[in-house]
N, CA, C and O atoms as CSV, one atom per row, in Angstrom:
chain,resi,resn,atom,element,x,y,z
A,1,MET,N,N,113.234,115.892,8.094
A,1,MET,CA,C,113.642,114.039,8.274
A,1,MET,C,C,114.533,113.183,7.739
A,1,MET,O,O,115.565,112.615,8.098
A,2,LEU,N,N,113.832,113.250,6.751
A,2,LEU,CA,C,113.867,111.957,5.670
A,2,LEU,C,C,115.222,112.265,5.217
A,2,LEU,O,O,115.863,111.217,5.136
A,3,GLU,N,N,115.957,113.361,4.868
A,3,GLU,CA,C,117.455,113.402,4.575
A,3,GLU,C,C,118.244,113.070,5.858
A,3,GLU,O,O,119.265,112.385,5.797
A,4,GLN,N,N,117.939,113.380,6.597
A,4,GLN,CA,C,118.964,112.710,8.323
A,4,GLN,C,C,118.784,111.310,8.300
A,4,GLN,O,O,119.686,110.477,8.388
A,5,LEU,N,N,117.361,111.050,8.155
A,5,LEU,CA,C,117.390,109.619,7.575
A,5,LEU,C,C,117.923,108.877,7.000
A,5,LEU,O,O,118.602,107.987,7.512
A,6,LYS,N,N,117.751,109.051,5.728
A,6,LYS,CA,C,118.589,108.847,4.760
A,6,LYS,C,C,120.026,108.266,4.907
A,6,LYS,O,O,120.471,107.143,4.672
A,7,GLU,N,N,120.740,109.678,5.487
A,7,GLU,CA,C,122.462,109.326,6.128
A,7,GLU,C,C,122.262,108.283,6.615
A,7,GLU,O,O,122.803,107.349,6.024
A,8,LEU,N,N,121.492,107.953,7.776
A,8,LEU,CA,C,121.703,106.848,8.708
A,8,LEU,C,C,121.276,105.506,7.972
A,8,LEU,O,O,121.939,104.483,8.144
A,9,ILE,N,N,120.196,105.526,7.175
A,9,ILE,CA,C,120.269,104.459,6.497
A,9,ILE,C,C,121.321,103.709,5.853
A,9,ILE,O,O,121.681,102.562,6.119
A,10,THR,N,N,121.823,104.588,4.870
A,10,THR,CA,C,123.590,104.348,4.215
A,10,THR,C,C,124.646,104.136,5.091
A,10,THR,O,O,125.696,103.870,4.507
A,11,ASN,N,N,124.705,104.164,6.230
A,11,ASN,CA,C,125.821,103.744,7.272
A,11,ASN,C,C,126.031,101.786,7.477
A,11,ASN,O,O,126.929,101.018,7.822
A,12,TYR,N,N,124.015,101.650,6.831
A,12,TYR,CA,C,123.847,100.251,7.295
A,12,TYR,C,C,123.985,99.325,6.174
A,12,TYR,O,O,124.638,98.281,6.179
A,13,VAL,N,N,123.087,99.967,4.907
A,13,VAL,CA,C,122.980,98.986,4.125
A,13,VAL,C,C,123.528,99.901,2.671
A,13,VAL,O,O,123.799,101.101,2.633
A,14,ALA,N,N,123.571,99.066,1.727
A,14,ALA,CA,C,124.891,99.936,0.220
A,14,ALA,C,C,123.543,100.541,-0.212
A,14,ALA,O,O,123.637,100.217,-1.396
A,15,VAL,N,N,122.492,101.107,-0.149
A,15,VAL,CA,C,121.723,101.332,-0.883
A,15,VAL,C,C,122.066,102.891,-1.691
A,15,VAL,O,O,122.744,103.543,-0.897
A,16,ASP,N,N,121.837,103.670,-2.942
A,16,ASP,CA,C,122.090,104.833,-2.735
A,16,ASP,C,C,120.882,105.382,-2.260
A,16,ASP,O,O,119.739,104.933,-2.179
A,17,ALA,N,N,121.737,107.146,-1.779
A,17,ALA,CA,C,120.574,107.497,-0.833
A,17,ALA,C,C,119.228,108.299,-1.422
A,17,ALA,O,O,118.267,108.740,-0.791
A,18,ASP,N,N,119.503,108.329,-2.856
A,18,ASP,CA,C,118.328,109.018,-3.818
A,18,ASP,C,C,117.436,107.913,-3.658
A,18,ASP,O,O,116.237,108.185,-3.593
A,19,SER,N,N,117.850,106.524,-3.570
A,19,SER,CA,C,116.482,105.875,-4.084
A,19,SER,C,C,115.644,105.308,-2.998
A,19,SER,O,O,114.780,104.437,-3.090
A,20,ILE,N,N,116.185,106.164,-1.617
A,20,ILE,CA,C,115.063,105.868,-0.578
A,20,ILE,C,C,114.123,106.585,-0.577
A,20,ILE,O,O,114.396,107.766,-0.792
A,21,THR,N,N,112.862,106.291,-0.381
A,21,THR,CA,C,111.416,107.075,-0.612
A,21,THR,C,C,110.920,106.556,0.649
A,21,THR,O,O,111.395,105.551,1.178
A,22,GLU,N,N,109.730,107.409,1.254
A,22,GLU,CA,C,109.112,107.013,2.877
A,22,GLU,C,C,107.933,105.865,2.229
A,22,GLU,O,O,106.838,105.671,2.758
A,23,ASN,N,N,108.419,105.168,0.979
A,23,ASN,CA,C,107.696,103.402,0.897
A,23,ASN,C,C,108.389,103.157,1.211
A,23,ASN,O,O,108.096,102.642,2.289
A,24,SER,N,N,110.011,103.081,0.975
A,24,SER,CA,C,110.853,102.213,1.384
A,24,SER,C,C,110.575,101.112,2.351
A,24,SER,O,O,109.853,101.515,3.262
A,25,ARG,N,N,110.914,99.828,2.459
A,25,ARG,CA,C,110.743,98.916,3.524
A,25,ARG,C,C,111.644,98.659,3.810
A,25,ARG,O,O,112.381,98.251,2.912
A,26,PHE,N,N,112.156,98.711,5.106
A,26,PHE,CA,C,113.286,98.154,5.215
A,26,PHE,C,C,114.197,96.976,5.372
A,26,PHE,O,O,115.426,97.044,5.337
A,27,ALA,N,N,113.795,96.361,5.472
A,27,ALA,CA,C,113.875,94.521,5.228
A,27,ALA,C,C,113.830,94.061,3.818
A,27,ALA,O,O,114.778,93.407,3.383
A,28,GLU,N,N,112.575,94.413,2.892
A,28,GLU,CA,C,112.547,93.875,1.415
A,28,GLU,C,C,112.818,94.929,0.489
A,28,GLU,O,O,112.887,94.510,-0.666
A,29,ASP,N,N,113.026,96.380,0.639
A,29,ASP,CA,C,113.849,97.128,0.147
A,29,ASP,C,C,115.295,97.367,0.244
A,29,ASP,O,O,116.054,97.069,-0.679
A,30,LEU,N,N,115.756,97.986,1.523
A,30,LEU,CA,C,116.734,98.270,1.720
A,30,LEU,C,C,117.686,97.342,2.627
A,30,LEU,O,O,118.691,97.802,3.167
A,31,GLY,N,N,117.313,96.077,2.743
A,31,GLY,CA,C,118.358,94.887,2.923
A,31,GLY,C,C,118.344,94.661,4.335
A,31,GLY,O,O,118.898,93.683,4.836
A,32,PHE,N,N,117.484,95.876,5.260
A,32,PHE,CA,C,117.961,95.484,6.673
A,32,PHE,C,C,117.551,94.318,7.191
A,32,PHE,O,O,116.523,93.647,7.105
A,33,ASN,N,N,119.134,94.172,8.050
A,33,ASN,CA,C,118.509,93.016,8.945
A,33,ASN,C,C,118.025,93.016,10.111
A,33,ASN,O,O,117.695,94.186,10.303
A,34,SER,N,N,117.666,92.144,11.422
A,34,SER,CA,C,117.257,92.847,12.448
A,34,SER,C,C,118.422,93.686,13.342
A,34,SER,O,O,118.165,94.731,13.939
A,35,TYR,N,N,119.269,93.274,13.331
A,35,TYR,CA,C,120.474,93.597,14.097
A,35,TYR,C,C,121.199,95.153,13.434
A,35,TYR,O,O,121.866,95.928,14.119
A,36,ASP,N,N,120.921,95.314,12.193
A,36,ASP,CA,C,121.409,96.690,11.581
A,36,ASP,C,C,120.102,97.572,12.184
A,36,ASP,O,O,120.205,98.769,12.451
A,37,PHE,N,N,118.947,96.856,12.347
A,37,PHE,CA,C,117.830,98.011,12.128
A,37,PHE,C,C,118.063,98.909,13.774
A,37,PHE,O,O,118.154,100.111,14.024
A,38,ILE,N,N,118.103,97.552,14.751
A,38,ILE,CA,C,118.074,98.480,16.095
A,38,ILE,C,C,119.233,99.005,15.818
A,38,ILE,O,O,119.035,100.220,15.782
A,39,CYS,N,N,120.476,98.760,15.572
A,39,CYS,CA,C,121.629,99.818,15.603
A,39,CYS,C,C,121.063,100.996,15.291
A,39,CYS,O,O,120.682,101.734,16.200
A,40,MET,N,N,120.938,101.307,14.130
A,40,MET,CA,C,120.429,102.066,13.413
A,40,MET,C,C,119.186,103.170,14.425
A,40,MET,O,O,118.992,104.383,14.497
A,41,LEU,N,N,118.768,102.333,14.866
A,41,LEU,CA,C,117.762,102.976,15.779
A,41,LEU,C,C,118.762,103.890,17.046
A,41,LEU,O,O,118.717,105.115,17.165
A,42,GLY,N,N,119.681,102.903,17.957
A,42,GLY,CA,C,119.995,103.785,18.300
A,42,GLY,C,C,121.117,105.028,17.836
A,42,GLY,O,O,121.813,105.635,18.650
A,43,ASP,N,N,121.127,105.246,16.457
A,43,ASP,CA,C,122.022,106.308,15.598
A,43,ASP,C,C,120.715,107.398,15.930
A,43,ASP,O,O,120.933,108.518,16.394
A,44,CYS,N,N,119.610,106.995,15.683
A,44,CYS,CA,C,118.369,107.823,15.854
A,44,CYS,C,C,118.021,108.713,17.188
A,44,CYS,O,O,117.739,109.868,17.507
A,45,GLU,N,N,118.179,107.713,17.624
A,45,GLU,CA,C,118.503,108.345,19.452
A,45,GLU,C,C,119.348,109.542,19.602
A,45,GLU,O,O,119.011,110.492,20.308
A,46,ASP,N,N,120.542,109.486,18.878
A,46,ASP,CA,C,121.272,110.367,19.139
A,46,ASP,C,C,121.133,111.514,18.557
A,46,ASP,O,O,121.055,112.645,19.038
A,47,GLU,N,N,121.092,110.931,16.875
A,47,GLU,CA,C,120.605,112.393,15.878
A,47,GLU,C,C,119.376,113.107,16.212
A,47,GLU,O,O,119.194,114.159,15.600
A,48,PHE,N,N,118.627,112.796,16.936
A,48,PHE,CA,C,116.966,113.274,17.120
A,48,PHE,C,C,116.929,113.773,18.380
A,48,PHE,O,O,115.914,114.426,18.624
A,49,ASP,N,N,117.962,113.637,19.520
A,49,ASP,CA,C,117.816,113.564,20.889
A,49,ASP,C,C,116.439,113.006,21.426
A,49,ASP,O,O,115.769,113.842,22.033
A,50,ILE,N,N,115.867,111.668,21.304
A,50,ILE,CA,C,115.104,110.831,21.935
A,50,ILE,C,C,115.307,109.627,22.564
A,50,ILE,O,O,116.345,108.965,22.554
A,51,GLU,N,N,114.117,109.337,23.192
A,51,GLU,CA,C,114.562,108.091,23.672
A,51,GLU,C,C,113.508,107.018,22.722
A,51,GLU,O,O,112.328,107.336,22.577
A,52,ILE,N,N,113.980,105.911,22.189
A,52,ILE,CA,C,113.103,105.355,21.179
A,52,ILE,C,C,112.629,103.986,22.265
A,52,ILE,O,O,113.472,103.431,22.970
A,53,GLU,N,N,111.107,103.558,22.255
A,53,GLU,CA,C,111.156,102.458,22.673
A,53,GLU,C,C,111.598,101.092,21.694
A,53,GLU,O,O,110.471,100.602,21.768
A,54,GLN,N,N,112.048,100.495,21.182
A,54,GLN,CA,C,112.686,99.455,20.582
A,54,GLN,C,C,111.548,98.511,20.155
A,54,GLN,O,O,111.439,98.215,18.965
A,55,SER,N,N,110.948,98.169,20.804
A,55,SER,CA,C,110.245,96.836,20.672
A,55,SER,C,C,108.351,97.675,19.750
A,55,SER,O,O,107.546,97.054,19.057
A,56,GLU,N,N,108.302,98.956,20.115
A,56,GLU,CA,C,107.598,99.889,19.351
A,56,GLU,C,C,107.887,100.534,17.832
A,56,GLU,O,O,106.990,100.727,17.011
A,57,ALA,N,N,109.655,100.906,17.552
A,57,ALA,CA,C,109.840,101.362,16.874
A,57,ALA,C,C,109.953,100.041,15.854
A,57,ALA,O,O,109.815,100.221,14.644
A,58,ALA,N,N,110.136,99.081,16.239
A,58,ALA,CA,C,110.478,97.442,15.333
A,58,ALA,C,C,108.929,97.056,14.625
A,58,ALA,O,O,108.616,96.096,13.921
A,59,LYS,N,N,108.275,97.989,15.023
A,59,LYS,CA,C,107.060,98.120,14.246
A,59,LYS,C,C,106.836,98.799,13.205
A,59,LYS,O,O,106.018,98.238,12.477
A,60,SER,N,N,107.248,99.866,12.778
A,60,SER,CA,C,107.705,100.260,11.606
A,60,SER,C,C,108.294,99.591,10.619
A,60,SER,O,O,109.518,99.497,10.704
A,61,LYS,N,N,107.696,99.035,9.584
A,61,LYS,CA,C,108.091,98.515,8.195
A,61,LYS,C,C,108.508,99.378,7.128
A,61,LYS,O,O,109.103,98.830,6.200
A,62,THR,N,N,108.307,100.688,7.065
A,62,THR,CA,C,108.696,101.817,6.125
A,62,THR,C,C,109.502,102.448,6.857
A,62,THR,O,O,109.744,102.149,8.027
A,63,VAL,N,N,110.096,103.576,6.107
A,63,VAL,CA,C,110.831,104.598,6.206
A,63,VAL,C,C,109.875,105.694,6.806
A,63,VAL,O,O,110.234,106.332,7.796
A,64,GLY,N,N,108.750,105.897,6.253
A,64,GLY,CA,C,107.793,106.750,6.557
A,64,GLY,C,C,107.129,106.953,8.333
A,64,GLY,O,O,106.938,107.846,9.158
A,65,GLU,N,N,106.936,105.144,8.145
A,65,GLU,CA,C,106.271,104.921,9.713
A,65,GLU,C,C,107.024,104.974,10.364
A,65,GLU,O,O,106.540,105.045,11.494
A,66,LEU,N,N,108.498,104.994,10.399
A,66,LEU,CA,C,109.583,105.543,11.208
A,66,LEU,C,C,109.581,106.792,11.294
A,66,LEU,O,O,109.974,107.146,12.405
A,67,ILE,N,N,109.287,107.720,10.552
A,67,ILE,CA,C,109.295,109.025,10.435
A,67,ILE,C,C,108.009,109.608,11.575
A,67,ILE,O,O,108.085,110.506,12.414
A,68,THR,N,N,107.020,108.843,11.271
A,68,THR,CA,C,105.307,109.071,12.189
A,68,THR,C,C,105.877,108.723,13.696
A,68,THR,O,O,105.680,109.165,14.828
A,69,TYR,N,N,106.793,107.563,13.028
A,69,TYR,CA,C,107.026,107.087,15.293
A,69,TYR,C,C,108.011,108.433,15.695
A,69,TYR,O,O,107.446,109.235,16.438
A,70,ILE,N,N,109.115,108.706,15.381
A,70,ILE,CA,C,110.118,109.768,15.934
A,70,ILE,C,C,109.163,110.648,15.812
A,70,ILE,O,O,109.057,111.092,16.955
A,71,GLU,N,N,108.296,111.258,15.063
A,71,GLU,CA,C,108.100,112.629,15.375
A,71,GLU,C,C,106.870,112.653,16.191
A,71,GLU,O,O,106.482,113.812,16.333
A,72,GLY,N,N,106.084,111.739,16.804
A,72,GLY,CA,C,105.601,111.080,17.608
A,72,GLY,C,C,106.193,111.031,19.473
A,72,GLY,O,O,105.599,111.247,20.529
A,73,VAL,N,N,107.227,110.747,19.231
A,73,VAL,CA,C,108.083,110.690,20.159
A,73,VAL,C,C,108.677,112.311,20.374
A,73,VAL,O,O,108.818,112.734,21.522
A,74,ARG,N,N,108.903,112.896,19.572
A,74,ARG,CA,C,109.418,114.205,19.842
A,74,ARG,C,C,108.379,115.284,19.950
A,74,ARG,O,O,108.702,116.471,19.975
A,75,ALA,N,N,107.139,114.878,20.013
A,75,ALA,CA,C,105.725,115.861,20.497
A,75,ALA,C,C,105.532,116.437,21.614
A,75,ALA,O,O,104.502,117.084,21.805
């Protein structure tokens, strides 16, 4: 799932996919603004065939936290 998220992330911000880790913070490390983050969540819904509650997913500050959220929704 991390590799899939890296691909989605690089569609929105100019970072090297190899530099993205589960500890990468969306705003501070990757340069996301709130609009880009919400748009990326829409892509995550399509990619993982899930429905994301944006207010809950927005609490994810790191890539790892978003992975945990997505895994919980998929379960």
